[in-house]
The first five atom37 places (N, CA, C, CB, O) and aatype in JSON, in Angstrom:
{
  "aatype": [12, 6, 15, 4, 14, 11, 3, 10, 18, 14, 18, 3, 11, 0, 8, 6, 10, 5, 10, 11, 6, 5, 3, 6, 10, 5, 8, 12, 17, 17, 7, 2, 18, 7, 9, 15, 0, 10, 9, 19, 0, 9, 3, 15, 18, 10, 2, 7, 11, 15, 0, 11, 15, 6, 18, 9, 11, 15, 14, 9, 12, 15, 11, 12, 13, 6, 6, 6, 18, 9, 0, 6, 11, 6, 16, 6, 6, 5, 3, 9, 11, 11, 0, 9, 6, 9, 6, 11, 5, 17, 12, 0, 1, 15, 9, 2, 11, 7, 10, 14, 6, 16, 9, 9],
  "atom_mask": [
    [1, 1, 1, 1, 1],
    [1, 1, 1, 1, 1],
    [1, 1, 1, 1, 1],
    [1, 1, 1, 1, 1],
    [1, 1, 1, 1, 1],
    [1, 1, 1, 1, 1],
    [1, 1, 1, 1, 1],
    [1, 1, 1, 1, 1],
    [1, 1, 1, 1, 1],
    [1, 1, 1, 1, 1],
    [1, 1, 1, 1, 1],
    [1, 1, 1, 1, 1],
    [1, 1, 1, 1, 1],
    [1, 1, 1, 1, 1],
    [1, 1, 1, 1, 1],
    [1, 1, 1, 1, 1],
    [1, 1, 1, 1, 1],
    [1, 1, 1, 1, 1],
    [1, 1, 1, 1, 1],
    [1, 1, 1, 1, 1],
    [1, 1, 1, 1, 1],
    [1, 1, 1, 1, 1],
    [1, 1, 1, 1, 1],
    [1, 1, 1, 1, 1],
    [1, 1, 1, 1, 1],
    [1, 1, 1, 1, 1],
    [1, 1, 1, 1, 1],
    [1, 1, 1, 1, 1],
    [1, 1, 1, 1, 1],
    [1, 1, 1, 1, 1],
    [1, 1, 1, 0, 1],
    [1, 1, 1, 1, 1],
    [1, 1, 1, 1, 1],
    [1, 1, 1, 0, 1],
    [1, 1, 1, 1, 1],
    [1, 1, 1, 1, 1],
    [1, 1, 1, 1, 1],
    [1, 1, 1, 1, 1],
    [1, 1, 1, 1, 1],
    [1, 1, 1, 1, 1],
    [1, 1, 1, 1, 1],
    [1, 1, 1, 1, 1],
    [1, 1, 1, 1, 1],
    [1, 1, 1, 1, 1],
    [1, 1, 1, 1, 1],
    [1, 1, 1, 1, 1],
    [1, 1, 1, 1, 1],
    [1, 1, 1, 0, 1],
    [1, 1, 1, 1, 1],
    [1, 1, 1, 1, 1],
    [1, 1, 1, 1, 1],
    [1, 1, 1, 1, 1],
    [1, 1, 1, 1, 1],
    [1, 1, 1, 1, 1],
    [1, 1, 1, 1, 1],
    [1, 1, 1, 1, 1],
    [1, 1, 1, 1, 1],
    [1, 1, 1, 1, 1],
    [1, 1, 1, 1, 1],
    [1, 1, 1, 1, 1],
    [1, 1, 1, 1, 1],
    [1, 1, 1, 1, 1],
    [1, 1, 1, 1, 1],
    [1, 1, 1, 1, 1],
    [1, 1, 1, 1, 1],
    [1, 1, 1, 1, 1],
    [1, 1, 1, 1, 1],
    [1, 1, 1, 1, 1],
    [1, 1, 1, 1, 1],
    [1, 1, 1, 1, 1],
    [1, 1, 1, 1, 1],
    [1, 1, 1, 1, 1],
    [1, 1, 1, 1, 1],
    [1, 1, 1, 1, 1],
    [1, 1, 1, 1, 1],
    [1, 1, 1, 1, 1],
    [1, 1, 1, 1, 1],
    [1, 1, 1, 1, 1],
    [1, 1, 1, 1, 1],
    [1, 1, 1, 1, 1],
    [1, 1, 1, 1, 1],
    [1, 1, 1, 1, 1],
    [1, 1, 1, 1, 1],
    [1, 1, 1, 1, 1],
    [1, 1, 1, 1, 1],
    [1, 1, 1, 1, 1],
    [1, 1, 1, 1, 1],
    [1, 1, 1, 1, 1],
    [1, 1, 1, 1, 1],
    [1, 1, 1, 1, 1],
    [1, 1, 1, 1, 1],
    [1, 1, 1, 1, 1],
    [1, 1, 1, 1, 1],
    [1, 1, 1, 1, 1],
    [1, 1, 1, 1, 1],
    [1, 1, 1, 1, 1],
    [1, 1, 1, 1, 1],
    [1, 1, 1, 0, 1],
    [1, 1, 1, 1, 1],
    [1, 1, 1, 1, 1],
    [1, 1, 1, 1, 1],
    [1, 1, 1, 1, 1],
    [1, 1, 1, 1, 1],
    [1, 1, 1, 1, 1]
  ],
  "atom_positions": [
    [[-57.16, -45.96, 41.23], [-57.19, -46.56, 39.92], [-56.35, -45.71, 38.97], [-58.65, -46.7, 39.4], [-56.56, -44.51, 38.83]],
    [[-55.4, -46.34, 38.33], [-54.53, -45.65, 37.39], [-54.86, -46.07, 35.97], [-53.05, -45.92, 37.71], [-55.19, -47.23, 35.72]],
    [[-54.76, -45.15, 35.05], [-55.02, -45.44, 33.64], [-53.87, -44.92, 32.81], [-56.35, -44.82, 33.17], [-53.28, -43.88, 33.1]],
    [[-53.56, -45.65, 31.8], [-52.54, -45.2, 30.87], [-53.25, -44.78, 29.57], [-51.47, -46.32, 30.61], [-54.42, -45.11, 29.38]],
    [[-52.57, -44.09, 28.69], [-53.21, -43.64, 27.45], [-53.81, -44.77, 26.62], [-52.2, -42.89, 26.61], [-54.81, -44.59, 25.93]],
    [[-53.2, -45.93, 26.71], [-53.72, -47.07, 25.94], [-55.12, -47.47, 26.44], [-52.76, -48.28, 26.05], [-55.97, -47.86, 25.65]],
    [[-55.35, -47.36, 27.75], [-56.66, -47.68, 28.32], [-57.72, -46.66, 27.92], [-56.57, -47.75, 29.84], [-58.9, -46.99, 27.81]],
    [[-57.3, -45.43, 27.7], [-58.24, -44.36, 27.37], [-58.51, -44.22, 25.87], [-57.71, -43.05, 27.91], [-59.39, -43.46, 25.47]],
    [[-57.78, -44.94, 25.05], [-57.92, -44.82, 23.6], [-59.34, -45.09, 23.11], [-56.96, -45.77, 22.92], [-59.85, -44.32, 22.29]],
    [[-60.02, -46.15, 23.57], [-61.4, -46.38, 23.09], [-62.35, -45.22, 23.41], [-61.95, -47.65, 23.7], [-63.23, -44.9, 22.62]],
    [[-62.15, -44.61, 24.57], [-63.01, -43.48, 24.94], [-62.74, -42.27, 24.06], [-62.79, -43.11, 26.41], [-63.66, -41.55, 23.67]],
    [[-61.47, -42.05, 23.75], [-61.1, -40.96, 22.86], [-61.69, -41.19, 21.47], [-59.57, -40.82, 22.78], [-62.21, -40.26, 20.85]],
    [[-61.6, -42.41, 20.99], [-62.13, -42.74, 19.66], [-63.65, -42.56, 19.63], [-61.75, -44.2, 19.28], [-64.19, -42.03, 18.66]],
    [[-64.33, -42.99, 20.7], [-65.79, -42.84, 20.78], [-66.18, -41.37, 20.78], [-66.33, -43.52, 22.04], [-67.16, -40.98, 20.14]],
    [[-65.42, -40.55, 21.48], [-65.69, -39.11, 21.51], [-65.5, -38.5, 20.12], [-64.78, -38.41, 22.54], [-66.31, -37.68, 19.69]],
    [[-64.44, -38.9, 19.44], [-64.2, -38.4, 18.08], [-65.34, -38.79, 17.14], [-62.87, -38.93, 17.54], [-65.79, -37.98, 16.33]],
    [[-65.81, -40.03, 17.26], [-66.92, -40.47, 16.42], [-68.2, -39.69, 16.73], [-67.16, -41.96, 16.61], [-68.96, -39.36, 15.83]],
    [[-68.43, -39.4, 18.01], [-69.61, -38.63, 18.4], [-69.55, -37.23, 17.8], [-69.71, -38.55, 19.94], [-70.55, -36.73, 17.29]],
    [[-68.38, -36.59, 17.87], [-68.22, -35.26, 17.3], [-68.4, -35.28, 15.79], [-66.85, -34.68, 17.65], [-69.01, -34.38, 15.22]],
    [[-67.88, -36.31, 15.14], [-68.02, -36.44, 13.69], [-69.5, -36.59, 13.31], [-67.2, -37.65, 13.17], [-69.97, -35.97, 12.36]],
    [[-70.22, -37.43, 14.06], [-71.64, -37.63, 13.78], [-72.43, -36.34, 13.98], [-72.21, -38.75, 14.67], [-73.32, -36.02, 13.19]],
    [[-72.11, -35.6, 15.05], [-72.78, -34.33, 15.32], [-72.51, -33.34, 14.2], [-72.31, -33.76, 16.67], [-73.41, -32.62, 13.77]],
    [[-71.28, -33.29, 13.72], [-70.92, -32.4, 12.62], [-71.67, -32.76, 11.35], [-69.41, -32.45, 12.37], [-72.15, -31.88, 10.63]],
    [[-71.78, -34.06, 11.07], [-72.52, -34.5, 9.87], [-73.99, -34.14, 9.97], [-72.36, -36.02, 9.67], [-74.6, -33.72, 8.99]],
    [[-74.58, -34.31, 11.16], [-75.99, -33.96, 11.34], [-76.23, -32.47, 11.15], [-76.47, -34.39, 12.73], [-77.21, -32.06, 10.54]],
    [[-75.32, -31.65, 11.68], [-75.47, -30.21, 11.5], [-75.32, -29.83, 10.03], [-74.43, -29.46, 12.36], [-76.03, -28.95, 9.54]],
    [[-74.41, -30.48, 9.35], [-74.23, -30.21, 7.92], [-75.49, -30.6, 7.14], [-73.0, -30.97, 7.37], [-75.92, -29.87, 6.25]],
    [[-76.06, -31.75, 7.46], [-77.29, -32.18, 6.77], [-78.43, -31.23, 7.09], [-77.68, -33.63, 7.18], [-79.24, -30.9, 6.22]],
    [[-78.5, -30.76, 8.36], [-79.57, -29.85, 8.75], [-79.5, -28.59, 7.9], [-79.47, -29.5, 10.24], [-80.51, -28.15, 7.35]],
    [[-78.3, -28.0, 7.79], [-78.17, -26.78, 6.99], [-78.48, -27.08, 5.53], [-76.76, -26.19, 7.13], [-79.15, -26.28, 4.87]],
    [[-78.02, -28.19, 5.03], [-78.27, -28.54, 3.63], [-79.75, -28.7, 3.34], [0.0, 0.0, 0.0], [-80.2, -28.32, 2.26]],
    [[-80.51, -29.23, 4.27], [-81.93, -29.46, 4.03], [-82.79, -28.25, 4.4], [-82.4, -30.66, 4.81], [-83.56, -27.75, 3.57]],
    [[-82.66, -27.8, 5.62], [-83.56, -26.77, 6.12], [-83.04, -25.36, 5.88], [-83.79, -26.98, 7.59], [-83.82, -24.47, 5.52]],
    [[-81.77, -25.15, 6.06], [-81.2, -23.82, 5.87], [-81.29, -23.35, 4.43], [0.0, 0.0, 0.0], [-81.67, -22.21, 4.18]],
    [[-80.94, -24.21, 3.5], [-81.0, -23.85, 2.09], [-82.45, -23.6, 1.68], [-80.36, -24.96, 1.21], [-82.73, -22.67, 0.92]],
    [[-83.37, -24.43, 2.17], [-84.78, -24.23, 1.85], [-85.26, -22.87, 2.35], [-85.62, -25.36, 2.47], [-85.95, -22.16, 1.63]],
    [[-84.89, -22.51, 3.58], [-85.29, -21.21, 4.13], [-84.67, -20.07, 3.34], [-84.89, -21.1, 5.61], [-85.32, -19.05, 3.08]],
    [[-83.41, -20.23, 2.95], [-82.73, -19.2, 2.18], [-83.39, -19.0, 0.81], [-81.25, -19.57, 1.99], [-83.57, -17.87, 0.37]],
    [[-83.75, -20.08, 0.15], [-84.4, -19.99, -1.17], [-85.75, -19.3, -1.05], [-84.57, -21.38, -1.79], [-86.1, -18.46, -1.88]],
    [[-86.52, -19.66, -0.03], [-87.83, -19.04, 0.17], [-87.67, -17.54, 0.45], [-88.59, -19.73, 1.34], [-88.43, -16.73, -0.08]],
    [[-86.69, -17.19, 1.27], [-86.47, -15.78, 1.59], [-86.07, -14.98, 0.36], [-85.4, -15.64, 2.68], [-86.58, -13.89, 0.13]],
    [[-85.17, -15.5, -0.43], [-84.72, -14.8, -1.64], [-85.86, -14.68, -2.64], [-83.53, -15.53, -2.29], [-86.06, -13.62, -3.24]],
    [[-86.61, -15.76, -2.83], [-87.74, -15.72, -3.76], [-88.79, -14.71, -3.31], [-88.38, -17.12, -3.9], [-89.32, -13.95, -4.12]],
    [[-89.08, -14.71, -2.01], [-90.06, -13.75, -1.48], [-89.57, -12.31, -1.64], [-90.35, -14.04, -0.01], [-90.36, -11.42, -1.95]],
    [[-88.29, -12.09, -1.44], [-87.73, -10.75, -1.57], [-87.77, -10.27, -3.03], [-86.29, -10.72, -1.04], [-88.16, -9.14, -3.31]],
    [[-87.36, -11.15, -3.94], [-87.28, -10.75, -5.35], [-88.65, -10.71, -6.04], [-86.38, -11.7, -6.09], [-88.9, -9.84, -6.87]],
    [[-89.53, -11.64, -5.7], [-90.8, -11.74, -6.41], [-92.0, -11.25, -5.61], [-91.03, -13.15, -6.82], [-93.11, -11.17, -6.16]],
    [[-91.82, -10.94, -4.36], [-92.91, -10.42, -3.55], [-94.04, -11.42, -3.39], [0.0, 0.0, 0.0], [-93.81, -12.58, -3.04]],
    [[-95.27, -10.96, -3.64], [-96.43, -11.82, -3.46], [-96.55, -12.9, -4.54], [-97.69, -10.98, -3.45], [-97.28, -13.86, -4.36]],
    [[-95.83, -12.75, -5.65], [-95.91, -13.76, -6.7], [-94.87, -14.87, -6.52], [-95.71, -13.1, -8.05], [-94.69, -15.7, -7.41]],
    [[-94.2, -14.89, -5.36], [-93.2, -15.93, -5.07], [-93.88, -17.3, -4.99], [-92.45, -15.62, -3.74], [-94.96, -17.43, -4.41]],
    [[-93.25, -18.31, -5.58], [-93.85, -19.64, -5.63], [-93.08, -20.69, -4.84], [-93.96, -20.09, -7.06], [-93.58, -21.81, -4.68]],
    [[-91.91, -20.37, -4.35], [-91.14, -21.37, -3.59], [-91.78, -21.6, -2.23], [-89.66, -20.93, -3.43], [-92.39, -20.69, -1.66]],
    [[-91.63, -22.82, -1.72], [-92.2, -23.17, -0.42], [-91.14, -23.79, 0.46], [-93.39, -24.14, -0.58], [-90.23, -24.47, -0.01]],
    [[-91.27, -23.54, 1.76], [-90.36, -24.14, 2.73], [-90.71, -25.62, 2.87], [-90.44, -23.41, 4.1], [-91.85, -26.02, 2.63]],
    [[-89.75, -26.43, 3.27], [-89.97, -27.86, 3.47], [-91.12, -28.05, 4.44], [-88.67, -28.56, 3.99], [-91.12, -27.49, 5.54]],
    [[-92.11, -28.85, 4.04], [-93.31, -29.0, 4.85], [-93.22, -30.08, 5.92], [-94.47, -29.29, 3.97], [-93.91, -30.0, 6.93]],
    [[-92.38, -31.08, 5.72], [-92.26, -32.14, 6.7], [-90.79, -32.49, 6.91], [-93.06, -33.39, 6.26], [-89.96, -32.26, 6.03]],
    [[-90.46, -33.03, 8.06], [-89.07, -33.37, 8.35], [-88.52, -34.41, 7.38], [-88.95, -33.88, 9.78], [-89.16, -35.42, 7.11]],
    [[-87.35, -34.15, 6.87], [-86.74, -35.05, 5.89], [-86.14, -36.26, 6.58], [-85.67, -34.32, 5.08], [-86.27, -37.38, 6.08]],
    [[-85.47, -36.06, 7.71], [-84.79, -37.15, 8.39], [-85.76, -38.23, 8.83], [-84.01, -36.63, 9.58], [-85.46, -39.42, 8.71]],
    [[-86.93, -37.84, 9.35], [-87.87, -38.86, 9.81], [-88.38, -39.68, 8.63], [-89.05, -38.21, 10.55], [-88.62, -40.88, 8.77]],
    [[-88.56, -39.04, 7.47], [-88.96, -39.79, 6.28], [-87.9, -40.79, 5.89], [-89.24, -38.83, 5.1], [-88.2, -41.93, 5.52]],
    [[-86.64, -40.36, 5.98], [-85.54, -41.24, 5.61], [-85.49, -42.45, 6.54], [-84.2, -40.47, 5.66], [-85.35, -43.59, 6.07]],
    [[-85.61, -42.22, 7.85], [-85.58, -43.32, 8.8], [-86.79, -44.23, 8.61], [-85.54, -42.79, 10.23], [-86.67, -45.45, 8.75]],
    [[-87.93, -43.65, 8.31], [-89.14, -44.44, 8.1], [-88.99, -45.34, 6.87], [-90.37, -43.53, 7.95], [-89.38, -46.51, 6.9]],
    [[-88.43, -44.8, 5.79], [-88.22, -45.59, 4.59], [-87.24, -46.74, 4.84], [-87.71, -44.71, 3.47], [-87.43, -47.84, 4.34]],
    [[-86.19, -46.48, 5.62], [-85.23, -47.53, 5.97], [-85.91, -48.61, 6.79], [-84.03, -46.95, 6.73], [-85.66, -49.79, 6.58]],
    [[-86.76, -48.21, 7.74], [-87.47, -49.16, 8.59], [-88.39, -50.05, 7.75], [-88.27, -48.43, 9.68], [-88.45, -51.26, 7.94]],
    [[-89.11, -49.43, 6.82], [-90.02, -50.18, 5.95], [-89.23, -51.16, 5.09], [-90.84, -49.23, 5.06], [-89.64, -52.31, 4.92]],
    [[-88.1, -50.72, 4.56], [-87.26, -51.6, 3.73], [-86.75, -52.78, 4.54], [-86.08, -50.81, 3.13], [-86.7, -53.91, 4.05]],
    [[-86.35, -52.53, 5.79], [-85.88, -53.62, 6.65], [-86.99, -54.62, 6.92], [-85.34, -53.06, 7.98], [-86.77, -55.83, 6.88]],
    [[-88.19, -54.11, 7.21], [-89.33, -55.0, 7.48], [-89.65, -55.86, 6.26], [-90.57, -54.18, 7.89], [-89.9, -57.06, 6.39]],
    [[-89.64, -55.25, 5.07], [-89.92, -56.0, 3.85], [-88.86, -57.08, 3.63], [-89.97, -55.05, 2.64], [-89.2, -58.19, 3.22]],
    [[-87.61, -56.76, 3.89], [-86.52, -57.73, 3.73], [-86.71, -58.89, 4.71], [-85.15, -57.06, 3.96], [-86.54, -60.05, 4.34]],
    [[-87.07, -58.58, 5.96], [-87.3, -59.62, 6.96], [-88.45, -60.53, 6.53], [-87.59, -59.0, 8.32], [-88.35, -61.75, 6.65]],
    [[-89.53, -59.93, 6.05], [-90.68, -60.72, 5.61], [-90.32, -61.63, 4.44], [-91.84, -59.8, 5.22], [-90.76, -62.78, 4.39]],
    [[-89.53, -61.11, 3.5], [-89.1, -61.92, 2.36], [-88.22, -63.08, 2.83], [-88.34, -61.05, 1.34], [-88.35, -64.19, 2.33]],
    [[-87.33, -62.82, 3.77], [-86.47, -63.87, 4.3], [-87.29, -64.96, 4.99], [-85.45, -63.29, 5.29], [-87.02, -66.15, 4.82]],
    [[-88.3, -64.54, 5.75], [-89.16, -65.51, 6.43], [-89.94, -66.34, 5.42], [-90.13, -64.79, 7.39], [-90.06, -67.55, 5.58]],
    [[-90.46, -65.69, 4.38], [-91.2, -66.43, 3.35], [-90.32, -67.44, 2.64], [-91.8, -65.47, 2.33], [-90.74, -68.56, 2.35]],
    [[-89.07, -67.04, 2.36], [-88.12, -67.96, 1.72], [-87.85, -69.16, 2.62], [-86.8, -67.24, 1.38], [-87.82, -70.3, 2.16]],
    [[-87.65, -68.9, 3.91], [-87.36, -69.98, 4.85], [-88.55, -70.94, 4.96], [-87.02, -69.41, 6.23], [-88.36, -72.15, 5.02]],
    [[-89.76, -70.4, 4.97], [-90.94, -71.25, 5.03], [-91.08, -72.08, 3.76], [-92.21, -70.39, 5.25], [-91.42, -73.26, 3.83]],
    [[-90.81, -71.48, 2.62], [-90.88, -72.2, 1.35], [-89.85, -73.34, 1.3], [-90.66, -71.24, 0.18], [-90.16, -74.44, 0.85]],
    [[-88.64, -73.07, 1.77], [-87.61, -74.1, 1.81], [-88.03, -75.24, 2.75], [-86.25, -73.5, 2.27], [-87.82, -76.41, 2.44]],
    [[-88.62, -74.87, 3.87], [-89.1, -75.89, 4.83], [-90.2, -76.74, 4.22], [-89.61, -75.22, 6.11], [-90.23, -77.96, 4.42]],
    [[-91.11, -76.11, 3.47], [-92.19, -76.87, 2.81], [-91.62, -77.82, 1.77], [-93.2, -75.9, 2.14], [-92.08, -78.96, 1.64]],
    [[-90.62, -77.37, 1.03], [-89.98, -78.25, 0.04], [-89.3, -79.43, 0.73], [-88.96, -77.46, -0.79], [-89.38, -80.56, 0.26]],
    [[-88.64, -79.15, 1.84], [-87.98, -80.2, 2.59], [-89.0, -81.21, 3.11], [-87.18, -79.61, 3.75], [-88.76, -82.42, 3.08]],
    [[-90.15, -80.71, 3.58], [-91.21, -81.59, 4.07], [-91.74, -82.47, 2.94], [-92.36, -80.77, 4.68], [-91.98, -83.66, 3.13]],
    [[-91.94, -81.87, 1.75], [-92.44, -82.63, 0.62], [-91.44, -83.73, 0.22], [-92.71, -81.69, -0.57], [-91.86, -84.85, -0.07]],
    [[-90.16, -83.42, 0.21], [-89.15, -84.43, -0.12], [-89.13, -85.55, 0.92], [-87.75, -83.78, -0.23], [-88.95, -86.72, 0.59]],
    [[-89.31, -85.17, 2.18], [-89.32, -86.17, 3.25], [-90.5, -87.12, 3.09], [-89.37, -85.49, 4.63], [-90.37, -88.33, 3.28]],
    [[-91.65, -86.57, 2.75], [-92.85, -87.4, 2.54], [-92.65, -88.32, 1.35], [-94.1, -86.51, 2.33], [-93.04, -89.49, 1.41]],
    [[-92.04, -87.82, 0.28], [-91.77, -88.65, -0.9], [-90.81, -89.79, -0.58], [-91.2, -87.79, -2.04], [-90.88, -90.85, -1.2]],
    [[-89.92, -89.58, 0.37], [-88.98, -90.62, 0.76], [-89.59, -91.6, 1.76], [-87.73, -90.0, 1.35], [-88.97, -92.6, 2.12]],
    [[-90.81, -91.32, 2.22], [-91.49, -92.2, 3.15], [-91.17, -91.92, 4.6], [0.0, 0.0, 0.0], [-91.43, -92.76, 5.46]],
    [[-90.61, -90.77, 4.89], [-90.3, -90.4, 6.26], [-91.55, -89.85, 6.94], [-89.17, -89.36, 6.29], [-92.48, -89.43, 6.26]],
    [[-91.58, -89.85, 8.27], [-92.75, -89.32, 8.97], [-92.95, -87.83, 8.68], [-92.62, -89.55, 10.48], [-92.01, -87.11, 8.36]],
    [[-94.19, -87.39, 8.8], [-94.54, -85.99, 8.51], [-93.89, -85.05, 9.52], [-96.08, -85.8, 8.52], [-93.86, -85.33, 10.72]],
    [[-93.35, -83.93, 9.01], [-92.73, -82.92, 9.84], [-93.79, -81.89, 10.24], [-91.54, -82.24, 9.11], [-94.54, -81.42, 9.38]],
    [[-93.86, -81.56, 11.49], [-94.84, -80.58, 11.98], [-94.11, -79.28, 12.26], [-95.58, -81.1, 13.26], [-93.12, -79.26, 12.98]],
    [[-94.61, -78.18, 11.68], [-94.01, -76.86, 11.9], [-94.74, -76.16, 13.0], [-94.04, -76.0, 10.6], [-94.4, -75.02, 13.35]]
  ]
}
């Protein structure tokens, strides 16, 4: 089996995207967890036992994904309710026109 560079281009692009995503995740990790640890360490060093800063108590990324999931579910439920309402209106118009009853 022979391949030319044109055949391998999608694989190269996918690899580049994977590396980019990994780099972004590492950057977010340092931004969230690394900075929090650094602030706690500096506060503890400078203020000793009277330090008030706290390290992040729960994972930030899982909260973000959970909030997105909840938002998607709410959007789906709203879409379904709208579709049901439109169907009910259509059924009511059909009955007013004397057409047979529509069963959902």
